[in-house]
C-alpha angles and dihedrals in degrees: 000000000000119000112278114221134193112264096026121129115224136177107247136184104231097180133148099050139162135215115337097350118128110260140201134020106333142141119274132188115228108226101170121100119268094245091054091049092049097047107033104051087232139081132209108230143171121226120240132209137192092209115105110257127224093198114076133200129351091030094045137015124201111221116224105165103042095092093228122166091239136037103268142191129199112224097220092188091057099079118160139173107228134189108242087239088072090064114086111170138005112236106172150331132247123238114250088249093056091046090053090050091052092053089046092051092048090050089052091052100044100027127234 
């Protein structure tokens, strides 16, 4: 498998799920550091959606600069650790500004 880098957007199979978790084959943003991704066999990622979101920042972040085919939002509250085998294809990369906003949103949700 190709090297998986922080800030990349990949298609991921999120099934099986429970409760309110995002399900199915959908894009995710990798938020874990490159060295973690390389050595652990897993990545920490946030699920994405193309459905307009009622909740604003810090729960979701609309992506403007990622050059995706559809208008997209990152669901910052939907953080998962995924085996790299769940990732199928890289489809984009976040701008450094969007990556910083994701981390800022996560910090607002979990505290620092």
